[in-house]
N, C-alpha and C positions, 0 to 999 in steps of 0.2 A: 457303398451299397450296404443295405441293412442286413444283418445276420439272421438267418431264419431261426424260428423258434426251435428249441432243442427237441419238442416233440413231433416235429415234421421231418421225417427222416428222408434224405435225398440220396439216391443211388444212380450211378451212371447206367444207362440202358444196356451197356455191354458187360456189365458185372466187373469193371476194372477196379483197382485199388482205390480206396478213399483217402482223402486227406483233410486237414483242417483249413486249407487255404483255397482261394479261388483258383480253378483250373481252366486253362484255355481249351475250348472244344474244337478249335481248329479254325474258327472264323473271328476270332479276337474278342468274343463275347464270354466273359468269365461265367463259370457256374460256382455256386457254393456248395461244396460237398462235405459231409460230416464223417469223421472217422468212425468206423465200425469194424472192430478186428473180426468179428464173426463173419464177416462178408468178404474178407480180404482174398483176393485171387491169388493163386499160387504163383511163385516165381517161374518165369519161362526160360527153358533151356535155349541156347543158341540155335539149335535145329528147330525147336518148336517156334521160336520167333521167326525163323526164316520161312517155315511153312505158312504162318499166319500172314507174313507179308505177301507172298505168292498167293495165297487164297484171296487176299484183299484185291490183287491184280486181276485175278480170274473173275471175282464178283463184280468188279468194275466193268470189265469187258462184257460180261454176261448181262449185266443191267443194261449197257448200251444196245446190245443185240436184241434184247427183249423190247426196248423202247422203239426200235426201228421194225423188227421183224414180227413180233407177236401180233400187232393189229392186223398185219397181211394174212398171218396164218388163221387168225379168228375169222377174218372175212371169207377165207377159203373154206373154213369149216362151215360157216353160215350159208355159203352158196350150195355147199354139198348137201346140207339139210334144209333146203329151203321150202321144202314140203311139210316140214314139221308143223302140227296142228296148234301152234301156240300164237295167238295175236300179238302178244308182247315180243316174241321171237321176231315176227315180221317187222314190229317196230325197230328192233335192234338192227336189222339187216338194212332198213331204210337209213337209220342214222350212220351206219358204217359206210354206206354209199355216199351220203352227204359229206362225211369226213373225207373220203377219197377225192370227191369233187372239189371240196374246199382246201384240200392239201392237209395231211397230218402236221400239227405244229402251227399252221396258219390260222386254225380255228380251234378245233377240240382234238385231242389225240384218242380219246375214248379208250385209254389205257393208264392204269395207275402205276404201272411198274417205274416210271420215271419221276413220280411224285416224291419231292425231297423231304416231306414231313416238316416239323417245326422244331425250333430249339427254345428252351426256356432261358430268358435273358435277364430277368429281374424277378424279385419276389419281395413282397411286403406283408408283414403280419397284420391282420385287421385289428381295430381298436378294441374290440371285445375279447381279443385273445382266443376265438374259438375257430380260426382259420386264417387263410392268407389269399392274397391276390397276386398274380404273377402275369408277366407278358410273354406271349409266344410269338415269335417271328419266323417267317418261312425260311427253311434251312437252305435253300438253293433256288435255281431258276424255276419259275412257275411251270408246271406241267399241263395245267389247263385240260385235265382229262375229259370233264364233262361240264365244264363251267370255267369261270375265271377265279383263279386262286386269290384268296384273300390273304394279304401279306402279313398282317397284324392281328392277332388274337389276344383275348384276355382270358385267363383262367381264374376262377373264383372256386375256392374250397372252403366249405363251412361245415363244422361240426355241429349241426342244428339241434340235435338231441343225443343222448347216450346211444341211441339205437338208430339215428339216421344221419347219413353223411350226404352232403349236396355237392356235387362236382359239376360246374357250369363253365362251358367253353364256348365263347361267342366272339364275334367280330367286334373289335375295339371301337370301330366307328358305328356300331349299333344300327346297321342298316338292314340286317336280315330280319325276317319276320320272327316274333316271338309272341306268346299267348298274351293278348291284351289284358292289362291289369284290371281294367273296369269290368271285366267279364270273368276273370279267373283270379281268385285271391290266392296270394302266397300263403304258405302254412304259418300258423301263429307259432311264435317262438317264445319260450319262457326265459329262464335265466340262462346266460351263456354257458355252453357245454365246453369244458376244457378238452383238449384232445386226448389227455391222458385218462380222462374219465369216460371216453367214448369206446365202445365195443369194436368199432370199425376204424381202420388206420390207413390213411393216404400216403403212399410212397410214389416217388417219381424218379424218372432218368431225365437229365437235362438235355442231352443231345444224342440221338433224336429224342424229342420229348415223348415219354411214354409214361404211363402210371399203372400202379397195381393196388388193389385194395385187399387187406388181410383182416382177420379178426385179431384183436388184441388177446382174447381169451384163447386162441389157437395159433400162436405165432409162427409154429413150425409147419402148419398146414398149407396146402396149395391156395394161392390167392383166390378170392371169390370172384375178382375181375382183374384181368391181366392183359395189358395191351403191349407189352414189351415183344419186339420182334424176336428175341432169343427165345420166347416162350411159345411161340407160334410155329406151325410147320413151315418148312422151306417153300418158297414159291419161285416160278409159277406153277400152279396147280391147274391142269386142264379141266374142262367142265365135266363133272361126273354126276351132278344132281339131275334128276328127271332124265335118266337114261343118257346123260351126257350129250343131249342133242340141242342144248341152249347155250350158245357159246357166251352169252352175257353172264353166265354163272360160273365162269372161270375165275379163279383167284390169281391175279397177276401180281400182287403184292399187298402188303398189310400196313403201309404207312398211314399215318393221320392225314386225312384229306379234308380240307375245309375250303370248298369253292361256293360261289353264289348259288349254284343249281346242282351241287353234289357234295355231300359230305360222307365220309367213310371212317368207321371206327370199328376195330376189331379186338376181340377178347378171347383168350384161350379158356377152354373149359375142360373138365375131366372127360375121360372116354365115356360117351353114351350117358350123359348126365340125366337126372331126373327134373325135366323142364316142364312147367305148367304155365298156361297163360298165353299171351300175344294173340291178339284176335281183332275183330271177331271172325270165327271160322268154324265150319263143321269139318273137323279133322278125321281123316280115315283112321289114323292111329289111336284116336280116342283122346281122353282128358290129357294124358301124358304125351308131350310132343315127341315126334319121331327125329331124334337127332343122329341116330346110327345111319339111317338111310338118307337123311337130309330133309329139311323143311324150309320152303321159302314163304314167309308169311308177309304178304303185301298189306300195307296200311294205306288204303284208299276206300273211302266208303262208296258202296255200290249196291243198286238194286239188282238182286239176282235171287231167284228161288232156291236158296240153301244149297248151292252145288258143293261138292266135297273139295276140300283143300284149296279153295279159292278165297279171295277177299270178298267180303259181303258188307253188310250194313254199317257195321261199327268200327271204331279205331281206338285200339287199346295196347299201346306198346309197354306193357308191364309184364314181367314173368317172375315166377317163384321157382328157385331151385332148392330141391331137398337133398342134401349131400351127405355121405358118409364121412366122418372126421376119423382118419386111421389111427390117430394118437389115442383116442378114447373109445373107438369101436361104436360110437353113437351117431345118430343123424342130427344135423342141424339145417335149418331153412334160412334163406336169405332172399331178398327180392331187388329187382332192378327196374327202374322206371325212367323212360325216356320222355321227358316233359315237352313234347313237340307236336305240332299238328301237321307237320310236313308228310306229304306222300313218301312212302319209303318201302324198302325190302329189308326185312329182318331174316337173315339167314342162319339157320342152324345147321351145322354140317360136320361130318366126320371124314376127312379125306382119306382116300384109299391107302391101306397099309399104315395108317397113322395110330399112334398110341394115345392120341387126344382128340378131342372135338373143339369146336370153336363157335362163336356167335359173331356175326358181322352186321352192322348197321350201314345201311345205304340210303341217305335222305336226298331229296331233290329240293331241299331249301330249309330255312330255319337254322337252328344252332343245336349244339350238343349240350342239352341241359339234363343231367342225370341225377336221379336220386337213389341211394343204395340204403336198404333196410336190413338190420342184422337179425331180426327175428327174435329168438332162435328157433321158433317152432312155426308151422304154417299159419295158424290163426294170428299170431303176433305179426307176421309179416303183412297180412291182409289189413289188420288194424292200423299198422304203421303207415301203410299206403293210404288209407283213409284220412290220416291225419294231414296228408299233402293235398289230395284233390277234393277233400270234403267228404263228410259222412252222409250216408244215405238219408233220404226223407223217411219219416215214420208214416206209414200208410193209415188211412182210416181203417177201423176194424172191419167195416163191410167189404173193404177191397180184398179180404182174405176168403170171401165166400166164392161160390160157384158163379162163373160168367157164362153167358150163352150169346153166340153170334153166328151168322153166316152171310157170305156174299150171295144174296139171292132172295132175301125176304123182301118181295116186290111191293108190299104195301104195308100200311099200319095196321091192317086187318090181319095180314099174314103174321105180322110181328106179335099181335095180341094172341093169335091162336097158339103161338109157342109158348107164351106165359101161361095161358090156360091149361095147355096139354101138360106141361111140366107139373103144374099144381095137381092135375087130375091122377098124374102117375106118381105123385108124392115124391117126386125128385126134387131136392132143394134148389132154388134159383134165386140168386142174390142180385145179380146185375143182368139186364138185357141190353144187348148192343144192336145198332144198325150200321150197315156198310153204305155203299154208294147209293143205293136206291132211295135212300132218304132225300137226296139232293133234287133240286129242279135243274135239268140239264147237266147234272155232275158238278154243279158249282158249289164250292164250299160257303158255309154261312147261309144256306138256303134250305127250304123244304119243298118238296113236290106238292103243288097246291091241290092236285088230284088224289094222289096216293097216300100222302102223308100231309093232310090239311093241318095247319098251324094250330088252330084252337083244339083239335081233337089230339094233337101231340102233346099239348099242354095238359090236357085232361088225362091222357094216357100215363104221362110221366108222374103226375100228382097222385094218381091212384097207385101207381108202383110205390111211391114214397110212402103213402098211407099204410101199405102193406109191409113196410120195412124193406123195400126193395129199390133199386136203383136203375139209372139210365145212362149209357154212355154212347155217344155218336162218334163217327169218324171225322177227321180233320186233317187236310193235306197242307203241305208247305208251298201253296202256290194260289194264284188268283186268276181267274179266267180273264182272258182279253176281250174287249167289246168286239162283237161280230160285225157291227155296222153303227151308223150314227143313230139308229133308232133304239139301240139296245141299251139296256139299263142294268147296271150290276155295280151297286154302291161300293163293295170292297175294292173294286178296281179304280173307281173314279176317286174315292177318298184316298186311296194309296197313292194315285198319281198327284193329288193335290199336295199331298205331304211328302212326296219325293222319297218313298220307302222301297223302291224296286231296284233290283240289280241292273246294271248298265253294262253296255258293250264298250270297248275302247274309244268309239266315236261318241259317246255319251248318249246314244239311243238306247232305249230299254231292251234288255235282253229278253227274247221270246224263246219259250220252249213249248212242248206239248205234253200235257198230261190228260186225265179223263175228260174234262169238258172241252178239250181241243187245245187252242193256242193259249199259253198261259204266260204269267210274269211271276217272278219269285221274289219274296222279301229279302231286303238286305238287312240283316239282323244288327249291323253296325249302324245303320241310319239313325239320326237323332230322334226322329218321330216314329219309328217303326213299332216301339211298344205301346204308344198312344193308339196308333192304327189298329194294331192286334187286339187291344183290349176293347176299343169301340165295336170292332166286328164281333167279338165274342159277346158283348153286352147286348147288341142289337139282335144277335142270333137267339139268345136267351130269352130276350123280351118278346121275340116273335112266338116263342112257345116251346123252344128246344131247351127246357130247363134242365140241363145236364148236371149229373153228379160228378163226372169225370170226363175225360177226353182221350181220344185214341189218336196219335200223332203218327200219320203214315206217309210214305212216299217221300221222306225227308232226308234223303242221302245227299242232295236232292235227286229225284228221279224225273227223267224226261223222255219222252217217246221219240225225240230227235236226238241225233249226234250233234251236240253243240247247238248253235243259234238255227232256229227254223226259219228259212228264208221266206220273205214275204210273197214270193212268186208261188209257193206250194199251196195247193188247194186247202183250205182250212175247214172243209166239212169233216164230220167225224168219220174216220176211216177205220177205227179199231174193232176188230172183230172179238167180241167178248166170249169168255168161256161159256160153253153150252150152245153157241149159235153154230149154224152150218159153217163148216171150215174150221171150227175150233171146238169140236165135241170132246167131252170128257169120257175117256173109255177105258183108262187104265185102272187096274185094281192092285192091292197088295201081292206081294210074293206068294206064289202057291194058289192063288185064286184065278180060275179061268172062266170068264163070263161067257165065253162061247159055249162051254159045256154046262155051267152051272147057272147061267142067267145073270141079270143085272142086280139082283136083290142084294148081294153081300152076305146072305144068310150063311150061318156055319153050317148048315145041312139043308138040302133040297130033297124032298120025297124020301127022307130018311137016310140020304147018301151024304156023307161028309164031303164038303166042297173042297177043303184044303187038299191039294195034291192031285185033284180030279183031272187036271190037264197037264200039260208039259211047260207051262209058263215059266220063264227064267226066274230064278230067285235073286237075280241081280237087279238093283233098284234103277230107276231111270231118272235119277235126280240131276243128271248133268245134261239132260236133253236141252236143246235151244229152245228159247222163248221168243224167237223173233216175230212171231205173229203179232205181237203188240207194237212193234217198234218200226218206225219209218227211218230210212237210210239217207238223211240229209246231214251231210258232214260239212261243218264250217271250220276254218282253220282256226285252232286254238293257240296255245303257248306251250307246246310240248317241250320238256326240257331234254337235253341231249341224252341223258341216262333214262332208258325206259324201265321204270319199275314194272313188276310183273302184274299190272292190272289185267285180270282175266279176260276182259273184253277188248283189250288193246288200248287204243287212243284214251287219254284220260278225259277228254271231252265226250266220249261215247256215253249216250243215254243220261247225260246230266248237263249242268251248266257248263258252258265253254270255259277253258282254263284261264283265258285272258280277259274274262269279265271283270268289271270294277265294282268294288265296294267302298262305301264311305271310309274316310280315313286314309285313302290310298292304298287299300289292300286289293290284291288281285285273287281270283278265285283259286289259283293254283296253290296259293298258301293257306286259304281259309276253307277250302272245300270240305274237309274232314269235320268242320265245326258246325256245319248247318243244322243238324238234328239236335246238337247239344243246345245252341243258342234258341232254336224254335222251342226246346222243352223249357228253357229258363224263362223266356218271354211269356209262354203259356202258364207256367206255374205262378209267375208274379201276377199276371192278369187275373187268374182264377182266385188268388187270394183276396184281391180287392172286389171281385165280383161275388164271392161267398166268404164275407168276412168272418174271420175266426175259425174257419173250417180248413182241414187239410186238404190240399189239392191231390187228386188221384189221376195220375197221368200214366200212359203206357206209350212208349216211342219206339219205332223201328230202328232209327239211327241213333247211335249214342257215340260219346267220346269220354275220355278220362274225366271223371268228376260228374257225369250225367246223373248219377244216383241221387245227388242232391235235389234234383228237380223231378225226376220221373223214374218209373219202372221200364220194363222192356219185355217185349215177346220175341221169340226166336225166329220171327219171320215166316216166310212162306215155306213151310216144311212139306214134306211129302208123306202120303199115306201109305207107308210101308213099314215093315217090321224093322228095318235097318234104321229108319229115322225114329222109331220109338226108342231105340238104344240111343241114337246120336243125341236125343233130347236131354239125357242126363249130363253128358259132358257140357252142353250149352249152359245148363242151370249152374253147374260147378265153375264154368268160366267166369260166369257174371257175379259169382260171390267173390272171387278173386278181384274182379273189376270194380267192386264196391257198388254194384247195381243189383241188390239182392232180391228186389221184386221182379221175378222174372219166370217165365214158363213157356212151354211149346203149345202150339194149337193142338188139343187133345183129339185123337183119332186121325190127325193129319189134315193139311189144308189142300194141298194140290192132289188132283185124281181122287177116284172113289176110295173109301174105306170099306172094310167088311165087318161082319158082326164080331168075329173073335178078336181082330186088332183093336177095334174100338172098345171092346170089353176090357182088354188088358191096358189100353192107354187110359181110359177113364180112372182106372185104379192108380196106375203109376202118378197120373198128373194130380191126383187129390193130395199127393205128398210133395208137391212142388208149390213154390210161393204163389205165383200167378196161375190160377187154374180156369182156363177157358176152353171151350168146345167151339171150333170155327172151321168152316170148309168153303170151298170155292163154288162159284156159280156154275151150274150145270152138273155138278156132281150128285150122287144119290144122297138123300138126306141122312144126316148122322146125329141128330138130337139123341140124348141118352134114352129117350123113351122109345125109340123106333124099334128096338129089339128087347124082348123080355129079358134076356140074359144080361144085356148091357144095363137096363134099368135096375136090375137087382144088384149088379155089381156096383152101379153108381150109387145107389141108396146106401149100400154097406160102406163104400169107401168115403162118401161124403159125411156119413154119421160119425165115422172115426176122425175125420178132419174137423168137424164142428165140435166134437167132444174135446179135441186138443187145441181149440181157438185160444184159450188163455196161454197156453204154452207158445203157440205161434206167435201171438201178440207180444209176449215177453221176449221172444227172439228178435222181433223186429224193433223193439224198444232198446235192446241191447245193441243192435246193429247201428241205430241211429244215435246212440250215445257213445259207443266205443268203437264201432266198425267190426264187431264180431260177426262172422258170416252165419246166417241161419241154416243154410244147407251145407253140408260138409262131406267132402271125400273122406273115406274111413281113414286114411293116414293123416288127415287133420287132427283127429282125436287120438290116434294111436301112431305117433310119428316115429317110433322106434321098431315099428314091424315092417320090415322091408317087404314082405310078401304082399303088403297092401298098397305099394306104391302105384302099380299098373291098374288098380280096380276101379272101374267106372261103370260097372253093371249093378252096383249097389251103392247107397248113399246113406247119410244120416240126416235127420231132421234134428237140429241142435246137437247136443252131445248125448242125448239119451234114447233116441228112436232110430233103429236100424230098419232100413226098407230094402227088400230084396224082390224086386219086380220080375215077372215073367217077360222075356223079350224075344221069345221065339214061338212059332205057331205049333199047335197040335201037340202040346205037352201038358202034363199034370203035376209036374214037379219042377223045381228049379234048384241049382246049386249056388252056395254063397259061403263067404267067410263069417265066422263069428269072432270078431277081433277080440284081443286081450290075451291071447295064448293061455287060455285056461285060468287066468286071474280075474275074469269078469264073468258074472253069471248073467246069462241072456234068457229072459222069460217071454213067452209067447203072449202078444198083445191080447189075443182073443180068448185064449184058454188059461193063461197065467202058468203054464207048465214051464218047467225049466228044460232048455234045450242045450244039449251037450255039443261041444266043438272039440277040435283037436288041439290038444295042449301045446303042441309044438308050433301050430299056426300054419303048418305047411300043407294041410289038406282042407278041402272044402266040405260043407255039409249039405246034404239033400233035404229040401224043405217040400212037404206036400203043398202043391198049389193047383187044385182043380179050377177050372174056368170059374170066375167070379170071386176068387181068393187071392189076395196079395199077402205073402208073409211080412209080418210086422213084429219086431222084437224090442223089448224094453231093457235097458242097461241097469245092471245093479247099481245100487247107490243113488237111484234117481227118486225125486219126489216131484211129482207133476200135478199141478192145478188143472182140473178139467171142468167142462160144463157136464153136470150130471144127467141132463136129458137134452141131447142135441135136437134143435128145433128146425123149422123149415127155413129160417132165416138166421143170420147172425144175431139180430136184435131179439128174436124169439129164444134163441139159445142162451143169450146173456141174462134173459129174465128168469131163467130156472137157477135152483141153488147149485153151488159149486160141489165138486167132488175132489178128492185128493187120493192119487194112486202113488203108493210108495213101494219101491222095489228095493229091498235090503241088500246089502252087500254081505258078503261072507262072514264079516265081523260085526254085522248087525247095525252099520251105519247107512244113512241117506241123507241127501240134502237137495234143496231146490229153492228157486226163487219165482216169484210172479209179479209182473207189474200191472197194475190195474188203474185205468182213468176212464174218462167218458168215451174214448174211443174215436174222437173226431175233432176235438179242439187242436188248433194249431200250436205246435211246440215252437215256442219263439223266445229263445235266449242267447242266440248266437249271431246278432246281426241280421243281415239281409236274408240269409237262407234259413237260419234258426233251426237247425235239426239236432243240435246236441243238447243235452241236459232237458230241463222242462221248466217253463214258467207257469204251465197249467197245473192244476191239481192232480196229483197222482199218489198211488200208495204202492209201495214195494213190500211184498210179503215174502218171509223167509221161513222154510220149513227145515228143521234139524232134528234128525233121529240119532240118538245114542242110547245104548244100555236100555232098550225096551221103553224108551220114553220119546215122545214126539213134542218138540217145542214149536209154537206158531207165534211169530210176532211180526209187526209191521212199522213201517216208516213211512211218513207222507201225511198230507192233509186231505186227500180224496176219501170220501165216506163211501165204503163198499156196502151196497144195499143187500145183496143176496148172501145168505148165510152159507157156511160149509155144512152140507147135508150129509155126506157120506165119506168115510175114511177107509180105504183098502190098503193093507199092508201085506206084501208078499215076502215070504222068507221067514215067518215067524214059526219058531220051533223051540220048545214043545207048545202044546196048546195052552193058552193063558188060563189062568184061574179066575181072574177078574180084570176088568177094564175100568179106569178111572178117567174122568175129565175135570181138570182143575180140582182134583182130590175128591170128586164126587163119583161115587160107583155107578157105573152104567148098568141098567137092567140087562139080564140075560136075553131078554126078548129083542134088544136092539143090537146084539152083536152075534156074530156067527164065525165058526172056524171050520176050514176044509182042509183036513190034514194032508190029503193027496198032493196039493199044491201049496201047502203051508201058508194058507190065505186066511188073514183075519179081516172081516168086513164089519164096520161099525156104521150103523144106518140110522135113519130118524133123527139126525142131529140138527140143531140150530146154533151152530158156533159162530159168534160174531167175529168176523175177520178184521174189524177195527180194533179188537181188543187182543191182549196176550193171552194165550192158552197153553195148555199142557194136556197131553194125552198119555197115558201109561198103560202098559199090559204087563202083567206078571203072573 
């Protein structure tokens, strides 16, 4: 047997003494253990040895009792709480009853207490010397808890980079589903990394197999991931999460379980750790996940209007932990990514009376393919994750403008009226969108011949383009089924010819129900599906819908049937749309009572403030049922024995049935979470061919790990409430971690009616998020920003700031596509050593230099927030340039004036920001104006900044198929560096910058300069001005060529 590498430390899981020789673990299979005097166990006295022996006997008896009795106790608890309002709980009851009928042990025990775990029986170092492969064998009789135990596993450990460790546990026979290599690229590896050069260190125990990961730089610290039973709380632990009413959330044991339909892995965590990520979710706890009270994050893509604490559209099993290192008193970040498409529960919990917390993965398929990132700061973790899943696409510059949409623009005429009204109100509009009304009979790739005539659509879109504006229509992941033999719908007919639709187990086409009625769904694994999709898009564009980008909706995928729609069901349109009798939109934001104040949503009526005029509850209604859209036709799917906590219950509910078949032998149960991702990929590749050389701009509702390579995301069907204004921040921050930075919420809210004050504040906040769109539901009151004067004024102000910052925004996204650096940042991303910032998600930063403190509550004229830096950073007001003082200790918050129409924005000292000097109506008009440079000096007189400039639309293509890192297109990177009252401007690259630098503003200049020089030439007094109260030097009337090196001095 090969000797393990000396850098790969092996320890017994029970902490027993090490030796240099192979040790028998009790089943005749030797383990190789290395001597490590520091870990030697103390000698046992005779009495201690006796107690240990008796404890072993007790534990053995107890384990047997748990295996026999616990399932019956759990069933009793389940029956006691059978009225609990959890659909997944009802699934669990059903499965328990099935287990009783089939006999525990004869089918599935539904209990992991008897699962034996695995032993490590061989180990071979790989040829590159950067890891090893080992065999894991089931350590005892199969327990078959929720599936069939897999007897033989393979463990691969690879030190891929100095900051990334890959631990992959998979079935040796390779029958379990893994992400297909043709659609998901493995991360690129450079020179092999020696384990001694890696920051993360993998250690293991052989029997039972367990592993733990530590930092080489902090060898005495608690492991960042630790699966040893001795590190975890004793079991069984009765259910305590969700008020203890869900028996499936008991912890009956922590063995490694690897079955065909159930995998379990548990790691110890410090008590109440700082965990971020795992989603997609609207978490009631905010951006920081609630580990103290417990969190169940289900990974199963689902169409649901943004309920709290439930699984929704996307699947992202990645988390970042920010942990205090006791030995140094400083914080470090690390990340853990499970590369799996399997439906799963990821449980964060702190057992009662425990001094530690834990994370447990429960998967219903796939493998345990884990990546660990060493950070050591939050931004580095996010960047390291991007190197694995792929870096995000670089958006075209116009994608950063303001977008307008609503479900309810009934005609092209009404759509044009919005464009004209926005222009008349002088509120910048970059992109106009259309929802379902565009279609003929709700069918994708069509236009309504009466309300949206094709030729008039073409003329309308071309007129938008001529004015520097753009057009985006909606697109769904389904195709309408033909209604009868005379029906004509080419996307269905052509798709049938090319065999691109998902099928049932009997090979018939799977039929669901979406907006046009009965529909079929693309199988994104089918050989011809991308050809079919591209043809449909080309035909649609040729028809007249000459889109600039596309909106991908309903791609979880969503269906209005539960599973397969039976052919006997009436296929007429039975959906009651919002705004129609039986589905009227009557709700308003918290504090607004339409019965008293009327339906206008105005901030005041007849001079009386509408907020608080009634007694309407301040609790939002975001968890109300939306069954009005859905028929209840359930067809048997392939429900696994373990019921993950899909909030709607059965996994086939409102989506494709789980036993549906895909090309390549895949079943829907394994690939469900990939639908939106693969649709985005296919669409991105198609748009590249249809718009050669141009960057695709896509916004998708459903996403998966790595979707940022292909698309952006909007936060789905949010609610028009103040609480969801706040929740939008955590959503944007989540997707920075998920490497999908082009993200935003529907400004003013989508579901239900908004009101004037909420819309005012939301338009201001949304102007500082990457994707900026106002969109609302059919039947609600109009909420375009010109509808209320106060909202129009607030929008003009906020958009002017956004458009001035466009060069800064664009540079942030260039860095995201090149390095994976997040454009939007939680405060602790930038100030990772300031513990008081760890829970803060009511403020955020745009890049590292702009602090945003939005108003998130009604009827106030001020807002409190932190000024990070603990007195070491100078913060200046964006609007006035005045210095704002914060608490030096960092323990107190600062009050900012925030009257209606004003959002506090502050600039960090040490920043040098390239701006548009005169923001225009469009991004193109803004870019046609000279540049401006805003410099905010640090206390020692330094500042630094960069800006990337290119043509804003040419596809970045030097990284293979996805081509999102680096740039083959021409670009120029500008560097601004201030030291000793001197500004140096220099650039790198081949792109020729047309517009000159016209204005330079320097904040923090003291005392007043006597003279100003540019490239040694004195600037006339008439061209510069100094304001002592804010220490501001403004040099104007300049024509500095940004293609040349320049120096500006003041003394």
